[in-house]
PLY file of the C-alpha trace (Angstrom):
ply
format ascii 1.0
element vertex 469
property float x
property float y
property float z
element edge 468
property int vertex1
property int vertex2
end_header
0.00 0.00 0.00
1.50 3.26 -0.37
1.78 6.84 -1.07
1.24 10.30 -0.05
-0.74 10.19 3.06
-1.61 7.33 5.12
-0.28 3.93 5.47
-1.22 1.35 8.00
1.38 0.99 10.70
2.26 -2.63 11.36
5.45 -3.97 12.83
6.78 -6.51 10.35
10.07 -6.85 8.51
10.92 -6.52 4.86
7.54 -5.41 3.55
7.34 -3.04 0.62
4.97 -0.72 2.44
5.32 2.83 3.63
3.45 1.67 6.73
6.31 -0.63 7.54
9.08 1.80 6.84
10.42 0.45 3.57
8.73 0.80 0.22
5.22 1.03 -1.13
3.53 -2.32 -1.07
2.48 -3.85 -4.31
-0.28 -6.19 -5.24
-2.53 -7.64 -2.60
-5.27 -5.84 -0.78
-5.59 -5.47 2.98
-8.21 -7.85 4.29
-10.75 -6.59 6.82
-10.37 -7.64 10.44
-11.70 -11.08 11.35
-14.50 -10.94 13.91
-15.79 -13.81 16.03
-19.59 -14.04 16.00
-20.27 -16.98 18.27
-19.85 -17.12 22.02
-17.71 -19.87 23.55
-20.46 -21.05 25.89
-23.22 -21.24 23.29
-25.01 -18.21 24.70
-26.42 -15.24 22.78
-24.20 -14.05 19.98
-23.13 -10.44 20.24
-23.19 -8.44 17.01
-19.81 -8.32 15.31
-18.18 -4.95 15.75
-15.99 -3.68 12.94
-13.29 -1.34 14.24
-13.17 2.09 12.62
-10.57 2.49 9.90
-9.18 5.40 7.92
-10.35 5.18 4.32
-8.51 8.18 2.91
-7.01 11.55 3.82
-5.98 14.80 2.25
-4.31 18.11 2.90
-5.65 21.54 2.00
-3.80 22.69 0.03
-2.97 19.32 -1.53
0.68 20.30 -1.95
2.01 22.77 0.59
4.38 25.42 -0.81
7.41 26.26 1.30
6.13 29.86 1.34
2.80 28.90 2.93
1.94 31.21 5.86
-1.74 30.44 6.39
-2.75 27.35 8.42
-3.24 24.09 6.54
-5.96 21.49 7.00
-5.48 17.77 7.42
-8.61 15.62 6.92
-9.09 11.90 7.52
-12.21 10.07 6.38
-13.09 7.38 8.91
-15.42 4.45 8.32
-17.31 3.20 11.38
-17.94 5.12 14.57
-15.21 6.73 16.57
-15.17 9.28 19.36
-11.75 10.84 18.82
-8.77 11.10 16.49
-5.33 12.55 17.13
-2.36 13.42 14.93
0.89 13.40 16.90
3.71 15.51 15.46
7.11 15.56 17.16
5.52 14.22 20.33
2.77 16.84 20.45
-0.83 15.62 20.02
-3.17 17.61 17.76
-6.81 16.53 18.23
-8.96 16.19 15.12
-12.62 17.17 15.19
-15.84 16.28 13.38
-18.13 18.97 14.76
-18.25 21.51 11.94
-15.89 23.91 13.74
-12.18 24.71 13.75
-11.81 24.06 10.02
-14.02 20.97 9.94
-16.40 21.39 7.00
-19.43 19.36 8.12
-20.32 17.98 11.54
-20.69 14.23 12.02
-19.85 13.31 8.41
-17.01 10.95 9.35
-14.36 13.35 8.09
-12.12 14.33 10.98
-10.14 17.55 10.61
-7.31 19.42 12.26
-6.04 22.89 11.42
-2.26 23.12 11.72
0.25 25.95 11.50
1.95 25.62 8.12
5.33 25.99 9.82
4.66 22.85 11.89
4.26 20.75 8.75
6.98 22.46 6.72
9.47 21.89 9.53
9.25 18.17 8.78
10.45 18.64 5.19
14.10 17.73 5.68
16.16 17.16 2.50
16.24 13.40 3.00
12.45 13.22 2.56
12.70 14.62 -0.98
9.53 16.75 -0.68
7.38 13.93 0.80
8.02 14.29 4.56
6.67 12.05 7.27
4.56 14.35 9.45
3.28 12.19 12.28
1.15 9.30 13.55
-2.63 9.34 13.24
-4.58 7.43 15.89
-8.32 6.85 15.77
-10.19 5.73 18.90
-11.24 2.12 18.56
-9.11 1.42 15.48
-6.79 -1.56 15.39
-3.99 0.35 13.64
-1.94 3.54 13.70
-1.53 5.42 10.42
1.60 7.16 9.21
0.86 10.57 7.71
2.95 12.11 4.93
2.67 15.50 3.25
3.83 16.82 -0.10
5.80 20.05 -0.24
6.70 22.32 -3.15
10.02 24.13 -2.95
11.65 26.66 -5.24
14.16 24.01 -6.29
11.33 22.20 -8.09
10.42 25.30 -10.05
7.21 26.20 -11.83
5.97 23.98 -14.62
4.25 25.51 -17.64
0.50 24.82 -17.47
-1.65 24.14 -20.51
-5.44 23.78 -20.71
-6.64 20.46 -22.08
-10.19 19.24 -22.67
-11.65 18.23 -19.29
-8.45 19.05 -17.44
-5.03 20.71 -17.45
-1.53 19.47 -18.10
2.19 20.17 -18.02
4.79 18.68 -20.31
4.84 15.56 -18.11
1.45 15.09 -16.39
-2.22 15.57 -17.15
-4.72 16.29 -14.37
-8.45 15.47 -14.37
-11.17 16.06 -11.81
-12.81 12.92 -10.41
-15.79 12.34 -8.14
-15.21 10.61 -4.81
-16.95 7.45 -6.06
-14.69 7.39 -9.12
-11.68 7.51 -6.83
-13.05 4.87 -4.47
-13.89 2.46 -7.32
-11.28 3.32 -9.90
-11.93 2.31 -13.52
-8.51 2.62 -15.22
-10.01 2.02 -18.67
-12.32 5.03 -18.27
-9.45 7.40 -17.52
-7.28 5.89 -20.24
-10.03 6.54 -22.80
-10.31 10.13 -21.60
-6.55 10.53 -21.95
-6.58 9.22 -25.51
-9.17 11.79 -26.58
-6.41 14.41 -26.46
-3.20 12.38 -26.67
-1.87 10.01 -29.34
-1.66 6.25 -28.92
2.09 6.30 -28.42
2.55 5.25 -24.79
3.47 1.79 -23.49
2.43 2.46 -19.90
0.04 4.73 -18.05
0.46 5.77 -14.42
-2.77 6.71 -12.65
-2.04 8.75 -9.52
-4.83 9.48 -7.04
-4.45 12.60 -4.89
-7.72 11.92 -3.05
-7.42 8.15 -3.28
-8.42 5.51 -0.80
-5.78 3.77 1.27
-4.72 0.84 -0.89
-1.76 -0.93 -2.46
-0.19 0.25 -5.66
-0.60 -2.31 -8.43
-0.08 -3.08 -12.11
-2.60 -4.15 -14.70
-1.73 -5.79 -18.02
-3.52 -4.49 -21.12
-1.54 -6.25 -23.86
0.90 -9.12 -23.91
2.47 -10.18 -27.18
5.36 -11.97 -25.46
5.67 -15.73 -25.08
8.08 -17.55 -22.81
7.33 -15.53 -19.66
4.43 -17.68 -18.43
1.73 -15.09 -19.15
-0.95 -15.70 -21.74
-1.05 -13.58 -24.85
-3.88 -11.06 -24.56
-5.10 -7.73 -25.89
-7.84 -5.60 -24.33
-6.36 -2.37 -25.65
-9.59 -1.34 -27.36
-11.29 -1.17 -23.95
-8.68 1.38 -22.89
-8.88 3.43 -26.08
-5.51 2.22 -27.36
-5.62 0.67 -30.81
-2.09 -0.68 -30.87
0.40 0.51 -28.22
-0.62 0.40 -24.55
0.91 -2.56 -22.69
-0.17 -1.91 -19.10
-0.96 0.59 -16.37
0.22 1.30 -12.82
-2.14 2.60 -10.13
-0.78 4.70 -7.26
-3.71 5.16 -4.83
-1.70 7.51 -2.59
0.01 10.27 -4.51
3.01 10.82 -2.24
4.43 7.46 -3.28
4.43 8.14 -7.00
7.91 8.79 -8.33
8.79 7.89 -11.92
12.40 7.66 -10.76
11.73 5.48 -7.71
11.46 1.81 -6.90
7.65 1.79 -6.92
7.51 2.62 -10.62
10.25 0.07 -11.40
8.50 -2.66 -9.45
5.01 -2.12 -10.83
6.19 -1.78 -14.41
8.26 -4.94 -13.96
5.01 -6.80 -13.33
4.26 -6.46 -17.03
6.63 -9.41 -17.47
7.21 -10.82 -13.97
6.34 -13.27 -12.36
4.00 -15.58 -14.27
6.35 -18.56 -14.60
4.70 -21.96 -14.15
7.61 -24.07 -12.95
8.68 -24.84 -9.40
9.88 -23.14 -7.31
9.02 -19.90 -9.14
5.30 -20.55 -9.42
5.11 -20.61 -5.63
6.29 -17.00 -5.45
3.76 -15.52 -7.87
3.32 -12.60 -8.43
6.81 -11.98 -7.06
9.68 -14.39 -6.39
10.10 -17.01 -3.68
12.59 -16.16 -0.95
16.17 -16.66 -2.09
18.88 -14.98 -4.13
16.39 -14.39 -6.95
14.39 -12.06 -4.67
16.99 -9.50 -3.59
16.41 -7.11 -6.50
13.54 -4.96 -7.76
10.75 -7.55 -7.80
11.28 -8.91 -4.28
9.26 -11.77 -2.79
5.60 -12.49 -2.08
4.55 -12.24 1.56
1.91 -14.79 2.55
-1.02 -14.91 2.73
-1.78 -11.81 0.64
1.19 -12.13 -1.78
1.98 -8.48 -1.06
5.46 -7.59 -2.25
8.42 -7.38 0.11
12.15 -6.77 -0.25
14.45 -9.64 0.67
17.19 -7.67 2.38
20.21 -9.95 2.06
23.12 -10.70 -0.22
24.56 -14.14 -0.95
28.12 -15.28 -1.70
28.76 -18.82 -3.03
30.99 -21.05 -0.92
33.15 -23.98 -1.98
30.56 -26.60 -0.96
27.75 -25.74 -3.34
26.04 -23.51 -0.80
26.01 -19.80 0.05
26.98 -17.48 2.88
24.33 -14.93 3.81
25.50 -11.32 3.80
24.16 -7.86 4.55
21.99 -6.27 1.85
23.46 -4.16 -0.90
21.22 -1.06 -1.15
21.91 -0.80 -4.87
20.22 -4.17 -5.46
16.84 -2.76 -4.44
16.65 -0.56 -7.54
18.46 -2.83 -9.99
16.76 -5.58 -12.00
18.62 -8.89 -11.83
19.56 -10.74 -15.00
16.62 -13.13 -14.84
14.28 -10.17 -14.57
16.03 -8.52 -17.51
15.71 -11.74 -19.52
11.96 -11.84 -18.97
11.77 -8.15 -19.92
13.59 -8.87 -23.19
16.69 -6.97 -22.12
19.11 -9.86 -21.58
19.81 -13.08 -23.44
19.38 -16.48 -21.83
23.14 -16.95 -21.94
23.62 -13.94 -19.64
21.40 -15.28 -16.83
23.40 -16.83 -13.98
22.05 -19.47 -11.62
19.89 -18.21 -8.76
18.26 -20.15 -5.95
15.18 -20.31 -3.75
15.09 -21.56 -0.19
13.54 -25.00 0.07
12.01 -23.94 3.38
10.26 -20.65 2.65
9.62 -20.19 6.39
13.33 -20.32 7.19
14.52 -17.19 9.00
18.08 -16.40 7.94
20.68 -13.92 9.17
23.91 -12.38 7.96
26.84 -14.73 8.44
24.71 -17.85 8.20
25.82 -20.64 5.86
23.25 -22.24 3.58
24.10 -25.76 2.50
23.33 -27.09 -0.96
20.55 -29.13 0.66
18.86 -25.91 1.82
18.31 -24.46 -1.64
16.65 -25.19 -4.96
18.66 -23.97 -7.97
16.90 -21.68 -10.45
18.31 -22.12 -13.94
17.18 -20.35 -17.08
17.27 -23.68 -18.94
14.57 -25.02 -16.61
12.48 -21.90 -17.20
12.75 -22.31 -20.96
11.84 -25.99 -20.66
8.68 -25.06 -18.74
7.57 -21.85 -20.50
9.45 -21.94 -23.80
12.04 -19.44 -25.01
11.22 -15.77 -24.77
9.82 -14.47 -28.04
10.80 -11.88 -29.06
14.27 -12.48 -27.66
16.73 -9.88 -26.43
18.04 -9.26 -29.94
14.69 -8.02 -31.22
12.60 -7.09 -28.14
11.53 -3.52 -27.47
14.11 -1.43 -25.61
12.67 2.10 -25.68
9.44 2.72 -23.76
7.12 5.64 -23.11
5.14 6.21 -19.93
2.45 8.84 -19.32
1.08 10.07 -15.99
-2.56 10.91 -15.19
-3.30 12.63 -11.86
-6.85 12.47 -10.44
-8.28 14.68 -7.70
-11.64 15.92 -6.45
-10.57 19.55 -6.51
-8.49 21.32 -9.18
-4.74 21.12 -8.64
-3.03 24.46 -8.22
0.26 25.41 -9.88
2.30 24.11 -6.94
0.73 20.65 -7.12
1.03 20.47 -10.90
4.68 21.46 -10.67
5.42 18.86 -7.98
3.86 15.99 -9.96
5.55 17.21 -13.14
8.85 17.07 -11.25
8.37 13.49 -10.08
7.12 12.38 -13.50
10.12 13.74 -15.39
12.52 11.92 -13.01
11.78 8.73 -14.94
14.01 9.96 -17.75
17.05 10.49 -15.49
20.27 8.65 -16.26
22.01 9.27 -12.95
21.13 8.11 -9.44
18.50 10.12 -7.59
17.83 11.05 -3.99
14.53 9.46 -3.03
12.35 8.39 -0.14
9.61 5.81 0.16
7.32 5.44 3.11
9.29 5.76 6.32
12.62 5.22 4.59
14.34 8.51 3.81
17.76 9.39 2.47
17.80 6.64 -0.16
19.60 6.59 -3.49
17.49 5.20 -6.32
18.37 4.08 -9.81
15.85 5.30 -12.40
14.76 3.06 -15.27
17.87 3.50 -17.42
20.24 2.52 -14.60
17.90 -0.08 -13.13
17.97 -1.89 -16.49
21.78 -1.57 -16.55
21.69 0.89 -19.43
19.82 -1.54 -21.68
16.55 0.40 -21.91
15.18 3.94 -21.82
11.92 5.34 -20.50
10.49 8.56 -21.94
7.93 10.22 -19.63
7.02 13.40 -21.50
3.39 13.59 -22.68
3.56 16.71 -24.90
0 1
1 2
2 3
3 4
4 5
5 6
6 7
7 8
8 9
9 10
10 11
11 12
12 13
13 14
14 15
15 16
16 17
17 18
18 19
19 20
20 21
21 22
22 23
23 24
24 25
25 26
26 27
27 28
28 29
29 30
30 31
31 32
32 33
33 34
34 35
35 36
36 37
37 38
38 39
39 40
40 41
41 42
42 43
43 44
44 45
45 46
46 47
47 48
48 49
49 50
50 51
51 52
52 53
53 54
54 55
55 56
56 57
57 58
58 59
59 60
60 61
61 62
62 63
63 64
64 65
65 66
66 67
67 68
68 69
69 70
70 71
71 72
72 73
73 74
74 75
75 76
76 77
77 78
78 79
79 80
80 81
81 82
82 83
83 84
84 85
85 86
86 87
87 88
88 89
89 90
90 91
91 92
92 93
93 94
94 95
95 96
96 97
97 98
98 99
99 100
100 101
101 102
102 103
103 104
104 105
105 106
106 107
107 108
108 109
109 110
110 111
111 112
112 113
113 114
114 115
115 116
116 117
117 118
118 119
119 120
120 121
121 122
122 123
123 124
124 125
125 126
126 127
127 128
128 129
129 130
130 131
131 132
132 133
133 134
134 135
135 136
136 137
137 138
138 139
139 140
140 141
141 142
142 143
143 144
144 145
145 146
146 147
147 148
148 149
149 150
150 151
151 152
152 153
153 154
154 155
155 156
156 157
157 158
158 159
159 160
160 161
161 162
162 163
163 164
164 165
165 166
166 167
167 168
168 169
169 170
170 171
171 172
172 173
173 174
174 175
175 176
176 177
177 178
178 179
179 180
180 181
181 182
182 183
183 184
184 185
185 186
186 187
187 188
188 189
189 190
190 191
191 192
192 193
193 194
194 195
195 196
196 197
197 198
198 199
199 200
200 201
201 202
202 203
203 204
204 205
205 206
206 207
207 208
208 209
209 210
210 211
211 212
212 213
213 214
214 215
215 216
216 217
217 218
218 219
219 220
220 221
221 222
222 223
223 224
224 225
225 226
226 227
227 228
228 229
229 230
230 231
231 232
232 233
233 234
234 235
235 236
236 237
237 238
238 239
239 240
240 241
241 242
242 243
243 244
244 245
245 246
246 247
247 248
248 249
249 250
250 251
251 252
252 253
253 254
254 255
255 256
256 257
257 258
258 259
259 260
260 261
261 262
262 263
263 264
264 265
265 266
266 267
267 268
268 269
269 270
270 271
271 272
272 273
273 274
274 275
275 276
276 277
277 278
278 279
279 280
280 281
281 282
282 283
283 284
284 285
285 286
286 287
287 288
288 289
289 290
290 291
291 292
292 293
293 294
294 295
295 296
296 297
297 298
298 299
299 300
300 301
301 302
302 303
303 304
304 305
305 306
306 307
307 308
308 309
309 310
310 311
311 312
312 313
313 314
314 315
315 316
316 317
317 318
318 319
319 320
320 321
321 322
322 323
323 324
324 325
325 326
326 327
327 328
328 329
329 330
330 331
331 332
332 333
333 334
334 335
335 336
336 337
337 338
338 339
339 340
340 341
341 342
342 343
343 344
344 345
345 346
346 347
347 348
348 349
349 350
350 351
351 352
352 353
353 354
354 355
355 356
356 357
357 358
358 359
359 360
360 361
361 362
362 363
363 364
364 365
365 366
366 367
367 368
368 369
369 370
370 371
371 372
372 373
373 374
374 375
375 376
376 377
377 378
378 379
379 380
380 381
381 382
382 383
383 384
384 385
385 386
386 387
387 388
388 389
389 390
390 391
391 392
392 393
393 394
394 395
395 396
396 397
397 398
398 399
399 400
400 401
401 402
402 403
403 404
404 405
405 406
406 407
407 408
408 409
409 410
410 411
411 412
412 413
413 414
414 415
415 416
416 417
417 418
418 419
419 420
420 421
421 422
422 423
423 424
424 425
425 426
426 427
427 428
428 429
429 430
430 431
431 432
432 433
433 434
434 435
435 436
436 437
437 438
438 439
439 440
440 441
441 442
442 443
443 444
444 445
445 446
446 447
447 448
448 449
449 450
450 451
451 452
452 453
453 454
454 455
455 456
456 457
457 458
458 459
459 460
460 461
461 462
462 463
463 464
464 465
465 466
466 467
467 468
């Protein structure tokens, strides 16, 4: 789950979720709490009580300029009944209210609001947060979770993007913005917004990013529109006409929380990688779908699938072969997290089969490992490209003829019009996808990272153009 505002705060290692302090989670949805509806002694059954939960949140203004002097509003929409909500910033609690006063728009509508001095929020925008600072922890009475709150901040270093009117919206050179109703954000129809986009833009993009400023708390995810590739385990398919694309569109990425969209960050790499990975039918890879099983194959961009939801997580280790056919576990190499491994590049059509080394998966996927531990040959299952080809067939087209240059467009949806600061911020993060040098980045609670954009993540074998005009 991921992005700009709230993420659910759980204590668990290695998860790709801002809530957990690493990256934005991919794939699976968060299941509702399980309630027990029968008494142990056979007596009357009490009605199941669903704890309140935060559905979505937003700031007013959406993106806070560093020059902001007036107070800002933070709003959290809560499902279920609650009696109180508090946002704690630097140890100081700020009570939210739902009484129609103090900045709250409507009493008892389930939208809890707090008015904050702009300086209090802007003070959190340290350089390591790269304009998406962690602000504080949101607690709702009766809820079974704490929510991490992030803001988005415009600074002069980002500059001012040129704005252009477009039918039903506005755009910069790198993003287009449309207004959406709350129900359209809650039940997103990617094909609808793609068709709108293609009424004013040519069919020349391979991927669409749909970024929700007022979105519901959810995981980012990828959807396939076309697949003309064999040998990756995915069926050939084409529903491009439904999306308004006659020939080009391959897939789309949805970012339900805007603060976690960054064309130059790991979230974009990971979701776009799902166009090709992982659909393989052979053991042990099939067991990791839609990511990889735990092992050396999982330490790069695509990570591993966390049971039971198959949500994506980063496997934060390195592995060095020993002289006995096993491996020694090492500390993670941060650069691996934003670099595709050679098997991933093979499936993407960017590496030949001959370039793919042997990887492995742990035979016991519940095995907890640590740096310095030795894994014997009996502990692992080798992953060889020859076995993949035997199960799925060779990749067609192969690396000699597969597509290497891609184009990606970004659509931003919000209930209220985006001002020039917001448009400039999203333009900035969209254009980062074209970078060819490492970038400062943050994701969730992890700040001060260095990320490889697409060109470097693919080891210089592919480019990604992100301009829409």
